[in-house]
N, C-alpha and C positions, 0 to 999 in steps of 0.2 A: 211503386216500381215492381213489387212482387206480383201484383195483379197483371201488369203488362207482361212480365216474364212468363206467367202461367198461361196467359191468353195467346201469346205469340211464340211459345217455346220452340215450335217447329222451324222458326226462322233463324234460330241460333243468334240470339242477342248477346253480344259480348260486352262486358262492362269493364274489363281490365286487360292489360297486356298479356298476362299469363294465359287467360282464356283464349285470347286472340291467337297467340302463338300455337296453342294446341289445336285450335279449329282450322288454322290455315296451314298446318304442317303438310308439306308435300303437295299443296295446291299449285297447279301450273296455270299460266296465262290468266292471272287474277286482274279483274277490272275494279277500279276504285272510283267512287263518286263521293267526294267530300262535301258535306252540307252543314249548315247551322240550323237545320230543321225548317219549319214553316214551309213544308214541301208544296210544290205547285207543278204545273204542266212543264215548266222549264226543266225542273229536276227530273221529272218523269221521262222526258226525252233523253236525258243523259243516261239514266238507268237502262232504258230500253236499248240504247246503242251499245252499252257495255254488255248487256245480256246477249246481244246479237253476235258480238265478235270475240267475247271472252268466255272461257270455260266456266268461271265463277265470278260473281259480283259481290262486292262489299260496299255498303253505304255507311258513312259516318254521320252522326248527329252530335255536333259539339259547337256550342256558341262560344267562340273564342274571345275572351275578354281583352286580349292585348291588341286587337285590331280596332277597338272602339276608342276614339279620342274624346268621346262624350259619354259620361256615365249614364245620363238619362236615356240616351239612344240605346245603350246596352240593356238597361232595365226594361225598356219598352219593346225590345226586339221580340217578334212573335214566337211564342212557345206553346206547342200543343203536341206532346209526345204521343198521346193516344191516337190522335188523328193521323200523325205522321206514320206511326207503325201500322195503322190500318191500311194506308196507301201502299206501304212497302210489302205488306202481306199479300195484297191483291196482285202486285207485280212479281210475286214469288222470288224476292231477293234472297240470296243465299245467306248472307251474313250482315248483321247490323252492329256497328261499333259505337257504343255510347259511353265514352270515358268521362271521368271527372277531370277537373283542371289539374288535380294532383297527379293523375296518371300521365297527363301530357307534359306538364311542366315539372318534371323531376330532375331537371338539370338547367344550368344557366343558358342564356341565349348565346347562340353561335356568334363568334366575332366576325365571321365573314358575311353576315347579313347587313348589307348597307345599300342605301338608295343613292345613286350618283346624283350630283347636282343637276345634271342634264335630264334626269328622270323625274325631278321634282316638279312635275307639270300636272295639270288637271287635278284629279283626286289627291295625288301626292302633295300638291301645293296647298290644298285646302284642308286636308286631314293629316296633320302632322303625326308621324309614327304609324299610320294605318298600314301601309304596305310592308313596313318592317315586321309588324305583327302578323300579317297574312303570310309572308314568306317564312317567318319563324315557325308558325303552326303547320304550314305545309311541309316544311323540312322535317319536323318532328313526326307528323302523321305518315309521311312517306317512309321514313326510317323504321317506323313501327309496323306498318302494313306491308311494305315491300311489294307494291303492285307492279304488274307489267305495264298497265296502262291506267292513266288518270284522266277522267272525263270532266271537262270544264266548258262553260258556255261563253259565247262572244259578247253577251250582254255586259259582263264585267270585263271589257276588253283590255283595259290597262292592267288589271289584276292578272288576267290570263297571260299577257305579254311578259310581265315581270316574273311570275311563277314559273312559266315555261323555260325562261332563260336560266333561272337558278336551278330548278329541279333536274332538267335534262343534262346540265353540265355536271351535276354532282352524283346523280343516281342512274341506274339502268332502267329507268321508267320513262315512258313516252307520254307526253300530254296530248290527248286527243281533243281537238277543237270542235265544238258543236255549235250549230247556228242558234241565234236568238229565237225563242218561241214567243209569239205575240197572241193576244186575244183578238176577238173579232173587231175590237175598237182600236187596234194597232198598239195597244200598250204592251210593253215587254213584261212578261211575267216576272214578278219579284216578290220575295217574302214581305217586303215593306208595304206592298200594295194592300195587305190585309189591314193595315192601319189607316187606310184612306176611307172616307165616307163616300156616299154616292156622288156628291158634288165634286169631291176631290178626284175621283176616277174620271168623271166627265171632263174635267179641266185637263187632266193628264192626257186624255184621248185627243182632245182638240189641239193641244200643243204638239203632240207627237205627229198627228196628221199634217199639221201646218209645216213642221220641219221636214217631213218627208217630201212634201211638194217644194219647199224652199231649196232643198239640196238639188233637186232636178233643174232648177233655174240657174244654178251656179255653173252648169256645164257650158253655158255660152257667155259667161260674165268675165270681166277683167277686174283687177283690184278686189279680189275675193275677200281678203282679210278685212278691208274697210266695209264691205257690204255685210259681212257677218257681224261686225261690231255694231253696225246700225240696226241690224235685225234683232240683235240681243236687246238693245234698248227699247225697240218697238214691242217685243214680247213681254218685257217686264211691265211696261205700261198697260198693255192690252189685257194681260192675264192677272196683273197685280200680284206677281210672285217674285221671289228672289231667284235669280239665275247666277250660279257661281261661275260657270264657264260655258261658252258655245264656241267650239273650235273645229276647224277642218284639219285633220292630221293623217299622215300616211300610215297605213296598216302595217307596213314592214318594219318601221322603227319609231313610230309615233312622233316624227318630226312634223313641223307645220307644212301643210300642203298648199300649193298654189293653184291646183286644179283637182277635180273630183276623181280622176283616174286612180284606182287602187287606194282611195282615201275614204275615210268615214267622218261624218259630222258627229262630234262628241259633245254631250251636254249633261250638266248636273243642275238640278233646281229643287226648290222647296215648295211644297204645297202645305201651307200652315207650317208645322214643324217636322214634316216628313220629307226626308231627303231622298230624291230619286235620281238615278243615272241611266243613260241610254246612249246608243250610238247607232247611226243609220247610214 
Protein backbone atom coordinates (compact mmCIF):
# COMPACT_ATOMS: atom_id res chain seq x y z
CA UNK A 1 0.00 0.00 0.00
CA UNK A 2 2.92 2.39 0.71
CA UNK A 3 4.08 1.90 -2.88
CA UNK A 4 0.62 2.78 -4.17
CA UNK A 5 0.44 5.86 -1.95
CA UNK A 6 3.82 7.03 -3.19
CA UNK A 7 3.00 6.38 -6.83
CA UNK A 8 -0.41 8.03 -6.82
CA UNK A 9 -0.05 10.60 -4.06
CA UNK A 10 -1.21 13.43 -6.31
CA UNK A 11 -4.64 11.79 -6.47
CA UNK A 12 -5.19 12.11 -2.72
CA UNK A 13 -5.83 8.54 -1.66
CA UNK A 14 -7.76 8.60 1.60
CA UNK A 15 -7.54 5.57 3.89
CA UNK A 16 -9.60 6.76 6.85
CA UNK A 17 -12.44 9.08 7.79
CA UNK A 18 -10.20 11.72 9.39
CA UNK A 19 -8.19 12.14 6.19
CA UNK A 20 -11.41 12.20 4.18
CA UNK A 21 -13.00 14.90 6.34
CA UNK A 22 -9.90 17.04 6.06
CA UNK A 23 -9.62 16.59 2.28
CA UNK A 24 -13.29 17.28 1.61
CA UNK A 25 -13.59 20.26 3.94
CA UNK A 26 -15.51 22.99 2.16
CA UNK A 27 -15.81 21.01 -1.11
CA UNK A 28 -19.05 21.92 -2.85
CA UNK A 29 -21.05 19.90 -5.39
CA UNK A 30 -19.18 16.65 -4.72
CA UNK A 31 -19.82 13.68 -6.99
CA UNK A 32 -19.45 10.17 -5.55
CA UNK A 33 -18.92 6.89 -7.42
CA UNK A 34 -19.05 3.93 -5.00
CA UNK A 35 -17.29 0.80 -6.28
CA UNK A 36 -15.89 -2.51 -5.06
CA UNK A 37 -12.93 -2.21 -7.39
CA UNK A 38 -12.43 -4.38 -10.46
CA UNK A 39 -12.93 -1.22 -12.47
CA UNK A 40 -14.19 -1.43 -16.06
CA UNK A 41 -15.78 0.76 -18.73
CA UNK A 42 -19.06 0.85 -16.83
CA UNK A 43 -17.35 2.44 -13.84
CA UNK A 44 -15.41 4.75 -16.14
CA UNK A 45 -18.66 6.07 -17.64
CA UNK A 46 -19.97 6.87 -14.13
CA UNK A 47 -16.77 8.70 -13.24
CA UNK A 48 -16.77 10.72 -16.46
CA UNK A 49 -20.37 11.77 -15.86
CA UNK A 50 -19.53 12.86 -12.33
CA UNK A 51 -16.53 14.85 -13.53
CA UNK A 52 -18.69 16.53 -16.15
CA UNK A 53 -21.40 17.82 -13.80
CA UNK A 54 -19.69 18.03 -10.39
CA UNK A 55 -16.91 20.30 -9.13
CA UNK A 56 -15.00 17.39 -7.55
CA UNK A 57 -15.30 13.60 -7.78
CA UNK A 58 -14.52 10.94 -5.19
CA UNK A 59 -14.40 7.21 -5.97
CA UNK A 60 -14.53 4.60 -3.22
CA UNK A 61 -13.00 1.14 -3.47
CA UNK A 62 -14.41 -1.10 -0.77
CA UNK A 63 -15.38 -4.75 -1.16
CA UNK A 64 -18.30 -4.85 1.22
CA UNK A 65 -18.42 -8.21 3.06
CA UNK A 66 -22.00 -7.83 4.31
CA UNK A 67 -23.58 -7.98 0.84
CA UNK A 68 -22.10 -11.39 0.02
CA UNK A 69 -24.32 -14.30 1.01
CA UNK A 70 -21.61 -16.69 -0.19
CA UNK A 71 -18.14 -16.63 1.39
CA UNK A 72 -16.52 -18.18 -1.69
CA UNK A 73 -18.04 -15.47 -3.87
CA UNK A 74 -16.55 -12.83 -1.58
CA UNK A 75 -13.08 -14.41 -1.66
CA UNK A 76 -13.14 -14.77 -5.46
CA UNK A 77 -14.32 -11.22 -6.13
CA UNK A 78 -11.75 -9.52 -8.45
CA UNK A 79 -9.11 -7.50 -6.58
CA UNK A 80 -6.43 -5.45 -8.30
CA UNK A 81 -5.77 -2.15 -6.53
CA UNK A 82 -2.74 -1.30 -8.64
CA UNK A 83 -4.69 -1.62 -11.90
CA UNK A 84 -7.70 0.25 -10.46
CA UNK A 85 -5.58 3.14 -9.24
CA UNK A 86 -3.83 3.35 -12.60
CA UNK A 87 -7.24 3.74 -14.28
CA UNK A 88 -8.30 6.39 -11.78
CA UNK A 89 -5.05 8.28 -12.28
CA UNK A 90 -5.63 8.49 -16.04
CA UNK A 91 -9.16 9.78 -15.39
CA UNK A 92 -7.71 12.46 -13.08
CA UNK A 93 -10.08 11.60 -10.25
CA UNK A 94 -9.78 14.07 -7.36
CA UNK A 95 -10.12 11.71 -4.40
CA UNK A 96 -9.97 7.95 -3.80
CA UNK A 97 -11.47 6.53 -0.60
CA UNK A 98 -10.08 3.09 0.33
CA UNK A 99 -11.30 2.36 3.84
CA UNK A 100 -10.94 -0.81 5.90
CA UNK A 101 -13.98 -2.68 7.18
CA UNK A 102 -13.24 -1.26 10.62
CA UNK A 103 -13.50 2.27 9.26
CA UNK A 104 -16.91 1.56 7.73
CA UNK A 105 -18.42 -0.73 10.34
CA UNK A 106 -17.69 1.24 13.49
CA UNK A 107 -21.31 1.10 14.61
CA UNK A 108 -24.21 -1.34 14.57
CA UNK A 109 -26.52 -1.75 11.60
CA UNK A 110 -29.31 0.79 11.38
CA UNK A 111 -32.68 -0.61 12.48
CA UNK A 112 -34.51 1.13 9.63
CA UNK A 113 -32.79 -0.97 6.94
CA UNK A 114 -35.39 -3.53 5.95
CA UNK A 115 -36.49 -5.08 2.69
CA UNK A 116 -40.26 -5.36 2.45
CA UNK A 117 -41.74 -8.74 1.56
CA UNK A 118 -43.03 -7.19 -1.69
CA UNK A 119 -39.43 -6.27 -2.57
CA UNK A 120 -38.05 -9.77 -2.02
CA UNK A 121 -38.03 -10.51 -5.71
CA UNK A 122 -35.33 -11.35 -8.25
CA UNK A 123 -31.90 -10.96 -6.58
CA UNK A 124 -33.46 -10.28 -3.16
CA UNK A 125 -35.23 -13.62 -3.41
CA UNK A 126 -32.12 -15.61 -4.28
CA UNK A 127 -29.50 -13.70 -2.27
CA UNK A 128 -30.78 -13.51 1.29
CA UNK A 129 -29.46 -10.43 3.11
CA UNK A 130 -27.73 -9.07 0.00
CA UNK A 131 -29.65 -5.82 -0.39
CA UNK A 132 -29.77 -5.22 3.34
CA UNK A 133 -25.96 -5.30 3.16
CA UNK A 134 -25.88 -3.03 0.11
CA UNK A 135 -28.21 -0.44 1.64
CA UNK A 136 -26.34 -0.58 4.95
CA UNK A 137 -22.96 0.15 3.34
CA UNK A 138 -24.43 2.86 1.09
CA UNK A 139 -26.00 4.43 4.16
CA UNK A 140 -22.63 4.45 5.92
CA UNK A 141 -20.68 5.69 2.90
CA UNK A 142 -23.17 8.47 2.19
CA UNK A 143 -23.04 9.57 5.82
CA UNK A 144 -19.22 9.66 5.69
CA UNK A 145 -18.71 11.23 2.25
CA UNK A 146 -21.76 13.53 2.23
CA UNK A 147 -21.89 13.86 -1.57
CA UNK A 148 -24.27 16.06 -3.53
CA UNK A 149 -24.67 13.39 -6.20
CA UNK A 150 -24.11 9.62 -6.25
CA UNK A 151 -23.62 7.92 -9.62
CA UNK A 152 -24.98 4.41 -10.12
CA UNK A 153 -25.56 2.25 -13.21
CA UNK A 154 -28.74 0.63 -14.48
CA UNK A 155 -27.02 -2.74 -14.93
CA UNK A 156 -27.73 -3.42 -11.24
CA UNK A 157 -31.24 -2.02 -11.62
CA UNK A 158 -32.83 -3.58 -8.53
CA UNK A 159 -29.93 -2.33 -6.41
CA UNK A 160 -30.27 1.13 -7.94
CA UNK A 161 -34.03 1.14 -7.27
CA UNK A 162 -33.71 0.17 -3.59
CA UNK A 163 -30.70 2.37 -2.80
CA UNK A 164 -32.27 5.41 -4.47
CA UNK A 165 -35.46 4.97 -2.46
CA UNK A 166 -33.56 4.74 0.83
CA UNK A 167 -30.80 7.32 0.31
CA UNK A 168 -32.88 10.12 -1.21
CA UNK A 169 -35.40 9.82 1.60
CA UNK A 170 -32.74 10.08 4.32
CA UNK A 171 -30.05 12.35 2.85
CA UNK A 172 -29.70 15.51 0.80
CA UNK A 173 -27.95 13.46 -1.88
CA UNK A 174 -29.34 12.72 -5.33
CA UNK A 175 -28.83 9.37 -7.07
CA UNK A 176 -27.89 9.97 -10.71
CA UNK A 177 -28.95 7.04 -12.91
CA UNK A 178 -26.49 6.07 -15.65
CA UNK A 179 -27.10 3.79 -18.63
CA UNK A 180 -25.65 0.28 -18.83
CA UNK A 181 -22.41 0.13 -20.83
CA UNK A 182 -21.91 -2.93 -23.03
CA UNK A 183 -18.99 -4.32 -24.97
CA UNK A 184 -19.08 -5.00 -28.72
CA UNK A 185 -20.58 -8.43 -28.00
CA UNK A 186 -23.50 -6.89 -26.05
CA UNK A 187 -22.29 -8.14 -22.66
CA UNK A 188 -22.88 -5.63 -19.88
CA UNK A 189 -19.57 -4.65 -18.28
CA UNK A 190 -19.25 -6.21 -14.83
CA UNK A 191 -16.35 -6.87 -12.46
CA UNK A 192 -17.40 -10.53 -12.40
CA UNK A 193 -16.68 -10.78 -16.13
CA UNK A 194 -12.98 -10.88 -15.21
CA UNK A 195 -13.64 -14.35 -13.76
CA UNK A 196 -15.01 -15.72 -17.05
CA UNK A 197 -12.84 -17.54 -19.57
CA UNK A 198 -13.12 -17.09 -23.33
CA UNK A 199 -15.83 -19.74 -23.67
CA UNK A 200 -17.79 -18.24 -20.81
CA UNK A 201 -17.73 -14.78 -22.37
CA UNK A 202 -18.84 -16.21 -25.71
CA UNK A 203 -21.77 -17.98 -24.07
CA UNK A 204 -22.78 -14.82 -22.16
CA UNK A 205 -22.69 -12.91 -25.45
CA UNK A 206 -24.91 -15.40 -27.29
CA UNK A 207 -27.40 -15.50 -24.43
CA UNK A 208 -27.62 -11.71 -24.16
CA UNK A 209 -28.07 -11.24 -27.90
CA UNK A 210 -30.82 -13.86 -27.94
CA UNK A 211 -32.67 -12.18 -25.08
CA UNK A 212 -32.41 -8.76 -26.74
CA UNK A 213 -34.15 -10.22 -29.80
CA UNK A 214 -36.61 -12.15 -27.65
CA UNK A 215 -37.77 -8.99 -25.88
CA UNK A 216 -38.58 -7.39 -29.22
CA UNK A 217 -40.92 -10.27 -30.08
CA UNK A 218 -42.88 -9.71 -26.85
CA UNK A 219 -44.24 -6.45 -28.25
CA UNK A 220 -46.87 -8.31 -30.28
CA UNK A 221 -47.45 -11.25 -27.93
CA UNK A 222 -50.19 -12.06 -25.43
CA UNK A 223 -49.79 -14.26 -22.34
CA UNK A 224 -46.29 -12.84 -21.95
CA UNK A 225 -45.65 -14.46 -18.55
CA UNK A 226 -46.21 -17.96 -19.96
CA UNK A 227 -44.03 -17.21 -22.97
CA UNK A 228 -41.19 -16.05 -20.71
CA UNK A 229 -41.43 -19.17 -18.53
CA UNK A 230 -41.19 -21.32 -21.67
CA UNK A 231 -38.23 -19.28 -22.95
CA UNK A 232 -36.41 -19.73 -19.65
CA UNK A 233 -36.69 -23.52 -19.93
CA UNK A 234 -35.49 -23.41 -23.53
CA UNK A 235 -32.44 -21.32 -22.63
CA UNK A 236 -31.48 -23.62 -19.75
CA UNK A 237 -31.44 -26.59 -22.11
CA UNK A 238 -29.79 -24.75 -25.00
CA UNK A 239 -26.92 -23.18 -23.05
CA UNK A 240 -26.69 -25.80 -20.29
CA UNK A 241 -26.70 -23.13 -17.59
CA UNK A 242 -28.58 -22.35 -14.42
CA UNK A 243 -30.99 -19.42 -14.77
CA UNK A 244 -32.32 -18.10 -11.48
CA UNK A 245 -34.90 -15.80 -12.96
CA UNK A 246 -36.10 -14.34 -16.25
CA UNK A 247 -38.85 -11.79 -15.64
CA UNK A 248 -40.46 -8.79 -17.32
CA UNK A 249 -40.97 -6.02 -14.75
CA UNK A 250 -41.93 -2.35 -14.78
CA UNK A 251 -39.04 0.04 -14.32
CA UNK A 252 -41.11 2.38 -12.16
CA UNK A 253 -41.82 -0.04 -9.29
CA UNK A 254 -40.45 -3.45 -10.34
CA UNK A 255 -43.89 -5.03 -10.40
CA UNK A 256 -44.60 -7.77 -12.98
CA UNK A 257 -45.36 -6.26 -16.40
CA UNK A 258 -47.85 -7.52 -18.97
CA UNK A 259 -46.28 -5.62 -21.87
CA UNK A 260 -42.85 -4.24 -22.71
CA UNK A 261 -43.80 -0.56 -22.48
CA UNK A 262 -41.64 1.05 -19.77
CA UNK A 263 -40.52 -2.42 -18.71
CA UNK A 264 -37.26 -4.34 -18.71
CA UNK A 265 -36.48 -8.02 -19.05
CA UNK A 266 -34.47 -8.94 -15.95
CA UNK A 267 -32.33 -12.06 -15.71
CA UNK A 268 -29.74 -13.73 -13.50
CA UNK A 269 -27.78 -16.81 -14.50
CA UNK A 270 -24.66 -18.83 -13.78
CA UNK A 271 -21.87 -19.71 -16.18
CA UNK A 272 -20.04 -22.41 -14.26
CA UNK A 273 -19.92 -20.83 -10.79
CA UNK A 274 -19.95 -17.19 -11.90
CA UNK A 275 -23.23 -15.40 -11.24
CA UNK A 276 -24.18 -12.70 -13.76
CA UNK A 277 -27.14 -10.33 -13.86
CA UNK A 278 -28.48 -8.01 -16.53
CA UNK A 279 -31.61 -6.27 -17.75
CA UNK A 280 -32.62 -5.13 -21.22
